[in-house]
FIVEX-680255 format. One record per residue (C-alpha): residue in one letter; x negated, y, z negated. Coordinates in nm, 2 decimals, padded with zeros to 4 digits, always signed. Layout:
FIVEX-680255
r r=A | X=X | Y=Y | Z=Z
...
END
This chain:
FIVEX-680255
r r=M | X=-11.62 | Y=+14.23 | Z=-16.52
r r=I | X=-11.27 | Y=+14.14 | Z=-16.41
r r=G | X=-11.05 | Y=+13.96 | Z=-16.66
r r=K | X=-10.98 | Y=+13.60 | Z=-16.56
r r=T | X=-10.60 | Y=+13.63 | Z=-16.62
r r=V | X=-10.43 | Y=+13.70 | Z=-16.29
r r=D | X=-10.08 | Y=+13.81 | Z=-16.40
r r=G | X=-10.07 | Y=+14.16 | Z=-16.51
r r=N | X=-10.44 | Y=+14.22 | Z=-16.43
r r=R | X=-10.45 | Y=+14.51 | Z=-16.19
r r=E | X=-10.81 | Y=+14.48 | Z=-16.08
r r=A | X=-10.77 | Y=+14.11 | Z=-16.01
r r=D | X=-10.45 | Y=+14.18 | Z=-15.81
r r=I | X=-10.62 | Y=+14.45 | Z=-15.60
r r=L | X=-10.92 | Y=+14.22 | Z=-15.54
r r=K | X=-10.70 | Y=+13.94 | Z=-15.43
r r=A | X=-10.50 | Y=+14.17 | Z=-15.20
r r=A | X=-10.83 | Y=+14.30 | Z=-15.06
r r=I | X=-10.96 | Y=+13.95 | Z=-14.99
r r=Y | X=-10.63 | Y=+13.85 | Z=-14.83
r r=S | X=-10.65 | Y=+14.16 | Z=-14.61
r r=Y | X=-11.00 | Y=+14.09 | Z=-14.50
r r=I | X=-10.94 | Y=+13.72 | Z=-14.43
r r=D | X=-10.65 | Y=+13.82 | Z=-14.21
r r=T | X=-10.79 | Y=+14.11 | Z=-14.02
r r=A | X=-11.18 | Y=+14.11 | Z=-14.05
r r=E | X=-11.15 | Y=+14.49 | Z=-14.09
r r=P | X=-11.28 | Y=+14.68 | Z=-14.39
r r=I | X=-11.02 | Y=+14.74 | Z=-14.66
r r=A | X=-10.86 | Y=+15.08 | Z=-14.70
r r=S | X=-10.65 | Y=+15.17 | Z=-15.00
r r=Q | X=-10.35 | Y=+15.30 | Z=-14.80
r r=K | X=-10.33 | Y=+14.98 | Z=-14.60
r r=L | X=-10.34 | Y=+14.77 | Z=-14.91
r r=V | X=-10.05 | Y=+14.97 | Z=-15.07
r r=K | X=-09.84 | Y=+14.94 | Z=-14.75
r r=D | X=-09.92 | Y=+14.57 | Z=-14.65
r r=Y | X=-09.90 | Y=+14.42 | Z=-15.00
r r=K | X=-09.62 | Y=+14.65 | Z=-15.14
r r=L | X=-09.83 | Y=+14.75 | Z=-15.44
r r=N | X=-09.63 | Y=+14.96 | Z=-15.69
r r=I | X=-09.92 | Y=+15.21 | Z=-15.75
r r=S | X=-10.05 | Y=+15.50 | Z=-15.56
r r=S | X=-10.32 | Y=+15.48 | Z=-15.29
r r=A | X=-10.53 | Y=+15.70 | Z=-15.51
r r=T | X=-10.52 | Y=+15.45 | Z=-15.79
r r=V | X=-10.60 | Y=+15.17 | Z=-15.56
r r=R | X=-10.89 | Y=+15.37 | Z=-15.42
r r=N | X=-11.03 | Y=+15.42 | Z=-15.77
r r=I | X=-11.00 | Y=+15.05 | Z=-15.84
r r=L | X=-11.18 | Y=+14.96 | Z=-15.52
r r=V | X=-11.46 | Y=+15.19 | Z=-15.62
r r=K | X=-11.48 | Y=+15.02 | Z=-15.96
r r=L | X=-11.48 | Y=+14.67 | Z=-15.79
r r=E | X=-11.76 | Y=+14.79 | Z=-15.57
r r=K | X=-11.97 | Y=+14.90 | Z=-15.87
r r=Q | X=-11.91 | Y=+14.56 | Z=-16.03
r r=G | X=-12.04 | Y=+14.39 | Z=-15.71
r r=Y | X=-11.71 | Y=+14.23 | Z=-15.59
r r=L | X=-11.69 | Y=+14.46 | Z=-15.28
r r=I | X=-11.93 | Y=+14.65 | Z=-15.07
r r=Q | X=-11.89 | Y=+14.95 | Z=-14.84
r r=P | X=-12.09 | Y=+14.88 | Z=-14.52
r r=H | X=-12.07 | Y=+15.25 | Z=-14.41
r r=T | X=-11.99 | Y=+15.56 | Z=-14.61
r r=S | X=-11.70 | Y=+15.64 | Z=-14.39
r r=A | X=-11.56 | Y=+15.29 | Z=-14.37
r r=G | X=-11.35 | Y=+15.08 | Z=-14.61
r r=R | X=-11.49 | Y=+14.79 | Z=-14.82
r r=I | X=-11.54 | Y=+14.42 | Z=-14.76
r r=P | X=-11.57 | Y=+14.14 | Z=-15.01
r r=T | X=-11.91 | Y=+14.02 | Z=-15.13
r r=D | X=-12.01 | Y=+13.66 | Z=-15.21
r r=K | X=-11.94 | Y=+13.75 | Z=-15.57
r r=G | X=-11.59 | Y=+13.87 | Z=-15.48
r r=Y | X=-11.51 | Y=+13.55 | Z=-15.29
r r=R | X=-11.66 | Y=+13.34 | Z=-15.57
r r=F | X=-11.43 | Y=+13.51 | Z=-15.82
r r=Y | X=-11.14 | Y=+13.46 | Z=-15.59
r r=V | X=-11.21 | Y=+13.09 | Z=-15.54
r r=N | X=-11.27 | Y=+13.02 | Z=-15.91
r r=F | X=-10.99 | Y=+13.22 | Z=-16.07
r r=L | X=-10.74 | Y=+13.37 | Z=-15.83
r r=I | X=-10.67 | Y=+13.12 | Z=-15.56
r r=K | X=-10.33 | Y=+12.95 | Z=-15.56
r r=T | X=-10.26 | Y=+12.60 | Z=-15.42
r r=E | X=-10.10 | Y=+12.62 | Z=-15.08
r r=L | X=-09.87 | Y=+12.33 | Z=-15.02
r r=L | X=-09.87 | Y=+12.17 | Z=-14.67
r r=T | X=-09.54 | Y=+12.17 | Z=-14.48
r r=D | X=-09.38 | Y=+11.84 | Z=-14.38
r r=E | X=-09.47 | Y=+11.93 | Z=-14.02
r r=E | X=-09.84 | Y=+11.96 | Z=-14.11
r r=K | X=-09.85 | Y=+11.64 | Z=-14.30
r r=N | X=-09.67 | Y=+11.45 | Z=-14.02
r r=F | X=-09.92 | Y=+11.59 | Z=-13.77
r r=I | X=-10.21 | Y=+11.45 | Z=-13.97
r r=D | X=-10.03 | Y=+11.12 | Z=-14.02
r r=D | X=-09.96 | Y=+11.09 | Z=-13.65
r r=V | X=-10.32 | Y=+11.15 | Z=-13.55
r r=Y | X=-10.44 | Y=+10.86 | Z=-13.76
r r=L | X=-10.16 | Y=+10.64 | Z=-13.63
r r=G | X=-10.32 | Y=+10.67 | Z=-13.28
r r=V | X=-10.68 | Y=+10.60 | Z=-13.38
r r=D | X=-10.86 | Y=+10.27 | Z=-13.29
r r=Y | X=-10.90 | Y=+10.08 | Z=-13.61
r r=D | X=-11.28 | Y=+10.08 | Z=-13.64
r r=I | X=-11.47 | Y=+10.29 | Z=-13.88
r r=E | X=-11.66 | Y=+10.50 | Z=-13.63
r r=S | X=-11.35 | Y=+10.60 | Z=-13.43
r r=I | X=-11.17 | Y=+10.69 | Z=-13.75
r r=I | X=-11.45 | Y=+10.91 | Z=-13.88
r r=K | X=-11.49 | Y=+11.08 | Z=-13.54
r r=E | X=-11.12 | Y=+11.15 | Z=-13.51
r r=T | X=-11.13 | Y=+11.29 | Z=-13.86
r r=T | X=-11.38 | Y=+11.56 | Z=-13.75
r r=K | X=-11.16 | Y=+11.65 | Z=-13.46
r r=L | X=-10.85 | Y=+11.66 | Z=-13.68
r r=L | X=-11.02 | Y=+11.89 | Z=-13.94
r r=S | X=-11.14 | Y=+12.14 | Z=-13.67
r r=L | X=-10.80 | Y=+12.14 | Z=-13.50
r r=T | X=-10.59 | Y=+12.19 | Z=-13.81
r r=T | X=-10.82 | Y=+12.46 | Z=-13.96
r r=N | X=-10.97 | Y=+12.63 | Z=-13.65
r r=Y | X=-11.32 | Y=+12.59 | Z=-13.81
r r=V | X=-11.60 | Y=+12.34 | Z=-13.76
r r=G | X=-11.51 | Y=+12.00 | Z=-13.91
r r=F | X=-11.75 | Y=+11.73 | Z=-14.02
r r=A | X=-11.72 | Y=+11.39 | Z=-14.17
r r=E | X=-11.98 | Y=+11.15 | Z=-14.31
r r=F | X=-12.00 | Y=+10.79 | Z=-14.21
r r=P | X=-11.93 | Y=+10.57 | Z=-14.51
r r=R | X=-12.23 | Y=+10.47 | Z=-14.73
r r=F | X=-12.18 | Y=+10.10 | Z=-14.69
r r=H | X=-12.52 | Y=+09.99 | Z=-14.82
r r=D | X=-12.43 | Y=+10.12 | Z=-15.16
r r=S | X=-12.06 | Y=+10.02 | Z=-15.17
r r=G | X=-12.00 | Y=+09.79 | Z=-14.87
r r=T | X=-11.97 | Y=+09.41 | Z=-14.86
r r=F | X=-12.20 | Y=+09.17 | Z=-14.68
r r=K | X=-12.01 | Y=+08.96 | Z=-14.42
r r=H | X=-12.27 | Y=+08.76 | Z=-14.23
r r=L | X=-12.61 | Y=+08.77 | Z=-14.07
r r=E | X=-12.73 | Y=+08.66 | Z=-13.73
r r=L | X=-13.09 | Y=+08.59 | Z=-13.61
r r=I | X=-13.19 | Y=+08.61 | Z=-13.25
r r=A | X=-13.53 | Y=+08.47 | Z=-13.13
r r=L | X=-13.73 | Y=+08.71 | Z=-12.91
r r=Q | X=-14.06 | Y=+08.67 | Z=-12.75
r r=G | X=-14.35 | Y=+08.54 | Z=-12.96
r r=R | X=-14.28 | Y=+08.53 | Z=-13.33
r r=R | X=-14.04 | Y=+08.83 | Z=-13.32
r r=I | X=-13.69 | Y=+08.79 | Z=-13.46
r r=M | X=-13.40 | Y=+09.03 | Z=-13.44
r r=I | X=-13.20 | Y=+09.05 | Z=-13.76
r r=I | X=-12.84 | Y=+09.16 | Z=-13.73
r r=I | X=-12.66 | Y=+09.23 | Z=-14.06
r r=I | X=-12.29 | Y=+09.28 | Z=-14.03
r r=M | X=-12.07 | Y=+09.41 | Z=-14.31
r r=R | X=-11.71 | Y=+09.34 | Z=-14.38
r r=S | X=-11.63 | Y=+09.69 | Z=-14.27
r r=G | X=-11.77 | Y=+09.62 | Z=-13.92
r r=D | X=-12.08 | Y=+09.83 | Z=-13.98
r r=M | X=-12.39 | Y=+09.67 | Z=-13.83
r r=K | X=-12.76 | Y=+09.71 | Z=-13.89
r r=K | X=-13.03 | Y=+09.57 | Z=-13.67
r r=K | X=-13.41 | Y=+09.53 | Z=-13.72
r r=V | X=-13.68 | Y=+09.34 | Z=-13.54
r r=V | X=-13.94 | Y=+09.16 | Z=-13.75
r r=C | X=-14.25 | Y=+08.95 | Z=-13.67
r r=F | X=-14.29 | Y=+08.63 | Z=-13.87
r r=S | X=-14.63 | Y=+08.49 | Z=-13.94
r r=D | X=-14.54 | Y=+08.16 | Z=-13.80
r r=K | X=-14.32 | Y=+08.07 | Z=-13.49
r r=V | X=-13.98 | Y=+07.96 | Z=-13.61
r r=S | X=-13.78 | Y=+07.70 | Z=-13.43
r r=N | X=-13.42 | Y=+07.75 | Z=-13.33
r r=A | X=-13.32 | Y=+07.47 | Z=-13.58
r r=D | X=-13.50 | Y=+07.66 | Z=-13.86
r r=L | X=-13.33 | Y=+07.98 | Z=-13.76
r r=E | X=-12.99 | Y=+07.81 | Z=-13.79
r r=R | X=-13.09 | Y=+07.68 | Z=-14.13
r r=I | X=-13.20 | Y=+08.02 | Z=-14.25
r r=C | X=-12.87 | Y=+08.18 | Z=-14.12
r r=A | X=-12.66 | Y=+07.92 | Z=-14.29
r r=F | X=-12.86 | Y=+07.95 | Z=-14.62
r r=L | X=-12.83 | Y=+08.33 | Z=-14.64
r r=N | X=-12.47 | Y=+08.35 | Z=-14.52
r r=E | X=-12.36 | Y=+08.09 | Z=-14.77
r r=N | X=-12.52 | Y=+08.27 | Z=-15.06
r r=L | X=-12.46 | Y=+08.64 | Z=-14.96
r r=E | X=-12.11 | Y=+08.63 | Z=-14.80
r r=G | X=-11.87 | Y=+08.85 | Z=-14.99
r r=L | X=-12.13 | Y=+09.02 | Z=-15.21
r r=D | X=-12.16 | Y=+09.40 | Z=-15.22
r r=F | X=-12.50 | Y=+09.54 | Z=-15.14
r r=A | X=-12.54 | Y=+09.69 | Z=-15.49
r r=H | X=-12.52 | Y=+09.34 | Z=-15.63
r r=I | X=-12.76 | Y=+09.20 | Z=-15.38
r r=R | X=-13.01 | Y=+09.47 | Z=-15.45
r r=S | X=-12.99 | Y=+09.45 | Z=-15.83
r r=D | X=-12.97 | Y=+09.07 | Z=-15.88
r r=F | X=-13.11 | Y=+08.89 | Z=-15.57
r r=R | X=-13.33 | Y=+08.67 | Z=-15.78
r r=G | X=-13.03 | Y=+08.55 | Z=-15.98
r r=I | X=-12.83 | Y=+08.49 | Z=-15.66
r r=F | X=-13.09 | Y=+08.25 | Z=-15.53
r r=K | X=-13.20 | Y=+08.10 | Z=-15.86
r r=E | X=-13.31 | Y=+07.74 | Z=-15.81
r r=K | X=-13.19 | Y=+07.73 | Z=-15.45
r r=Y | X=-13.53 | Y=+07.80 | Z=-15.29
r r=F | X=-13.65 | Y=+07.45 | Z=-15.38
r r=Y | X=-13.45 | Y=+07.29 | Z=-15.10
r r=L | X=-13.64 | Y=+07.50 | Z=-14.83
r r=N | X=-13.96 | Y=+07.40 | Z=-14.66
r r=E | X=-14.25 | Y=+07.65 | Z=-14.67
r r=T | X=-14.18 | Y=+07.79 | Z=-14.32
r r=V | X=-13.81 | Y=+07.85 | Z=-14.39
r r=Y | X=-13.88 | Y=+07.98 | Z=-14.74
r r=N | X=-14.13 | Y=+08.24 | Z=-14.60
r r=C | X=-13.87 | Y=+08.35 | Z=-14.34
r r=V | X=-13.59 | Y=+08.38 | Z=-14.60
r r=I | X=-13.82 | Y=+08.60 | Z=-14.82
r r=A | X=-13.91 | Y=+08.82 | Z=-14.52
r r=I | X=-13.54 | Y=+08.86 | Z=-14.43
r r=L | X=-13.44 | Y=+08.94 | Z=-14.78
r r=D | X=-13.71 | Y=+09.21 | Z=-14.79
r r=V | X=-13.55 | Y=+09.36 | Z=-14.48
r r=I | X=-13.20 | Y=+09.35 | Z=-14.64
r r=L | X=-13.33 | Y=+09.51 | Z=-14.96
r r=S | X=-13.54 | Y=+09.78 | Z=-14.78
r r=L | X=-13.30 | Y=+09.89 | Z=-14.52
r r=E | X=-13.25 | Y=+10.26 | Z=-14.58
r r=E | X=-12.90 | Y=+10.39 | Z=-14.55
r r=Q | X=-12.89 | Y=+10.62 | Z=-14.25
r r=K | X=-12.66 | Y=+10.90 | Z=-14.32
r r=K | X=-12.45 | Y=+10.97 | Z=-14.01
r r=V | X=-12.25 | Y=+11.29 | Z=-14.00
r r=F | X=-12.02 | Y=+11.37 | Z=-13.71
r r=I | X=-11.94 | Y=+11.73 | Z=-13.63
r r=D | X=-11.67 | Y=+11.88 | Z=-13.41
r r=G | X=-11.52 | Y=+12.22 | Z=-13.33
r r=Y | X=-11.83 | Y=+12.44 | Z=-13.26
r r=E | X=-11.62 | Y=+12.63 | Z=-13.02
r r=Y | X=-11.39 | Y=+12.76 | Z=-13.30
r r=L | X=-11.67 | Y=+12.96 | Z=-13.45
r r=M | X=-11.71 | Y=+13.17 | Z=-13.14
r r=Q | X=-11.36 | Y=+13.31 | Z=-13.18
r r=Y | X=-11.46 | Y=+13.50 | Z=-13.50
r r=P | X=-11.62 | Y=+13.84 | Z=-13.46
r r=E | X=-11.88 | Y=+13.75 | Z=-13.72
r r=F | X=-12.04 | Y=+13.51 | Z=-13.47
r r=S | X=-12.00 | Y=+13.71 | Z=-13.15
r r=D | X=-12.38 | Y=+13.76 | Z=-13.15
r r=I | X=-12.50 | Y=+13.45 | Z=-12.96
r r=H | X=-12.82 | Y=+13.44 | Z=-13.15
r r=K | X=-12.64 | Y=+13.41 | Z=-13.48
r r=A | X=-12.41 | Y=+13.14 | Z=-13.34
r r=Q | X=-12.72 | Y=+12.95 | Z=-13.21
r r=A | X=-12.88 | Y=+12.97 | Z=-13.55
r r=I | X=-12.58 | Y=+12.80 | Z=-13.71
r r=F | X=-12.57 | Y=+12.53 | Z=-13.45
r r=R | X=-12.94 | Y=+12.47 | Z=-13.50
r r=A | X=-12.90 | Y=+12.44 | Z=-13.87
r r=L | X=-12.61 | Y=+12.20 | Z=-13.85
r r=N | X=-12.80 | Y=+11.97 | Z=-13.61
r r=T | X=-13.13 | Y=+11.96 | Z=-13.80
r r=G | X=-13.04 | Y=+11.79 | Z=-14.12
r r=Y | X=-12.87 | Y=+12.07 | Z=-14.32
r r=L | X=-12.55 | Y=+11.89 | Z=-14.37
r r=S | X=-12.73 | Y=+11.57 | Z=-14.49
r r=K | X=-12.91 | Y=+11.78 | Z=-14.75
r r=I | X=-12.58 | Y=+11.94 | Z=-14.87
r r=L | X=-12.40 | Y=+11.61 | Z=-14.88
r r=N | X=-12.66 | Y=+11.47 | Z=-15.12
r r=M | X=-12.59 | Y=+11.75 | Z=-15.37
r r=P | X=-12.38 | Y=+11.62 | Z=-15.66
r r=I | X=-12.00 | Y=+11.70 | Z=-15.69
r r=D | X=-11.87 | Y=+11.72 | Z=-16.04
r r=S | X=-11.61 | Y=+11.44 | Z=-15.99
r r=N | X=-11.51 | Y=+11.20 | Z=-15.72
r r=K | X=-11.22 | Y=+11.41 | Z=-15.60
r r=C | X=-11.35 | Y=+11.76 | Z=-15.68
r r=I | X=-11.39 | Y=+12.01 | Z=-15.39
r r=K | X=-11.72 | Y=+12.18 | Z=-15.36
r r=V | X=-11.73 | Y=+12.54 | Z=-15.21
r r=L | X=-12.05 | Y=+12.71 | Z=-15.10
r r=I | X=-12.01 | Y=+13.08 | Z=-15.01
r r=G | X=-12.25 | Y=+13.28 | Z=-14.81
r r=R | X=-12.60 | Y=+13.28 | Z=-14.96
r r=E | X=-12.50 | Y=+12.99 | Z=-15.19
r r=T | X=-12.56 | Y=+12.77 | Z=-14.88
r r=A | X=-12.93 | Y=+12.83 | Z=-14.94
r r=D | X=-13.00 | Y=+12.86 | Z=-14.57
r r=S | X=-13.05 | Y=+13.20 | Z=-14.39
r r=D | X=-12.90 | Y=+13.05 | Z=-14.07
r r=I | X=-12.58 | Y=+12.96 | Z=-14.25
r r=E | X=-12.55 | Y=+13.26 | Z=-14.49
r r=D | X=-12.27 | Y=+13.42 | Z=-14.29
r r=C | X=-12.06 | Y=+13.10 | Z=-14.34
r r=S | X=-11.88 | Y=+12.92 | Z=-14.62
r r=L | X=-11.87 | Y=+12.55 | Z=-14.65
r r=I | X=-11.61 | Y=+12.33 | Z=-14.82
r r=T | X=-11.66 | Y=+11.96 | Z=-14.89
r r=I | X=-11.46 | Y=+11.68 | Z=-15.05
r r=R | X=-11.52 | Y=+11.31 | Z=-15.11
r r=Y | X=-11.32 | Y=+11.03 | Z=-14.97
r r=T | X=-11.32 | Y=+10.71 | Z=-15.18
r r=L | X=-11.28 | Y=+10.34 | Z=-15.19
r r=F | X=-11.09 | Y=+10.22 | Z=-15.51
r r=G | X=-11.20 | Y=+10.55 | Z=-15.67
r r=S | X=-11.57 | Y=+10.51 | Z=-15.58
r r=P | X=-11.71 | Y=+10.77 | Z=-15.34
r r=M | X=-11.77 | Y=+10.65 | Z=-14.98
r r=G | X=-11.86 | Y=+10.97 | Z=-14.80
r r=S | X=-11.77 | Y=+11.33 | Z=-14.76
r r=L | X=-11.58 | Y=+11.55 | Z=-14.52
r r=G | X=-11.55 | Y=+11.92 | Z=-14.49
r r=I | X=-11.53 | Y=+12.23 | Z=-14.28
r r=I | X=-11.76 | Y=+12.52 | Z=-14.20
r r=G | X=-11.63 | Y=+12.87 | Z=-14.12
r r=P | X=-11.68 | Y=+13.24 | Z=-14.18
r r=R | X=-11.70 | Y=+13.36 | Z=-14.54
r r=R | X=-11.35 | Y=+13.51 | Z=-14.50
r r=M | X=-11.20 | Y=+13.17 | Z=-14.43
r r=A | X=-10.85 | Y=+13.09 | Z=-14.55
r r=Y | X=-10.98 | Y=+12.90 | Z=-14.86
r r=S | X=-10.64 | Y=+12.79 | Z=-15.00
r r=R | X=-10.51 | Y=+12.65 | Z=-14.67
r r=V | X=-10.83 | Y=+12.47 | Z=-14.60
r r=M | X=-10.85 | Y=+12.31 | Z=-14.94
r r=S | X=-10.50 | Y=+12.18 | Z=-14.91
r r=K | X=-10.57 | Y=+12.02 | Z=-14.57
r r=L | X=-10.90 | Y=+11.87 | Z=-14.69
r r=N | X=-10.72 | Y=+11.72 | Z=-14.99
r r=Y | X=-10.45 | Y=+11.56 | Z=-14.78
r r=T | X=-10.70 | Y=+11.44 | Z=-14.51
r r=A | X=-10.93 | Y=+11.29 | Z=-14.78
r r=D | X=-10.64 | Y=+11.10 | Z=-14.93
r r=K | X=-10.53 | Y=+10.97 | Z=-14.59
r r=L | X=-10.89 | Y=+10.87 | Z=-14.49
r r=S | X=-10.94 | Y=+10.69 | Z=-14.83
r r=D | X=-10.62 | Y=+10.49 | Z=-14.77
r r=I | X=-10.72 | Y=+10.40 | Z=-14.42
r r=V | X=-11.07 | Y=+10.30 | Z=-14.50
r r=T | X=-10.95 | Y=+10.09 | Z=-14.80
r r=K | X=-10.69 | Y=+09.90 | Z=-14.58
r r=L | X=-10.95 | Y=+09.84 | Z=-14.31
r r=L | X=-11.20 | Y=+09.69 | Z=-14.55
r r=L | X=-10.93 | Y=+09.47 | Z=-14.71
r r=E | X=-10.83 | Y=+09.31 | Z=-14.37
END
């Protein structure tokens, strides 16, 4: 097992150089090339012996007897956990991200979609971003009711963020337009400005002793609409951009392999991953190769981070790329983008 101290640890230094080399070239690692490219102050024979040792320990693998070695998932995991160094963004990179957000229409969906494009453009990998989970952390703005044919009513729930949910329900009795107006006024008066977590947890307290002023028809309708509000399931929307970037990497030159990745990303895989816990609100999660737990994605790595509202998680964003991705560079860009997105979403919700 490699010691976790980087400085002065020869095996760790060689592993780090080997991973840098493979990330950069996608070519199996040879001892002479490492000595030359990374100016190692040891002989190529010594490097070769260390590479053999790292292979025996499971950090590298030799795909063919005559070829060099490539990192394994275990090698990448050790690198991410113990060897990686923070890569600071240049002022030019920060300004580019800032300028992209300056040109975005100020509505949530446009902002999230633009974030996916920004991530893929700045990393050359596939970018994704999750629509905010407003039902858990959003704020009720107002409700509208539209009479349809028969006893059907369309319920439109609008949140302060601008997010909107619609559902058609059928009441047991036909409701007059005047009663619909009374119901709207009653619910808007009592729910406006409340977050959905509060409404769900204490709706009885919110309406305590207020039902007595409603006639039976209006009361039944109010209860039915409250049931809709409380039962609306949050639909996780994840926007994805940059599929074309995957095709430029030799790992995905096989069209069947690329199609398998696209299929997985469009059949709920990301929603499952985004439901997995992250240790803290701002902690980056890295899944490498088989850690993704999906055979269609096992040639990829996936990095996610949360964006927040006043410190509370609102959603996640991230990138997907080959296992030999530039982890440090990607993490820095994800950190900066998540901070920017958190600020923008917070300002938008406070308007």
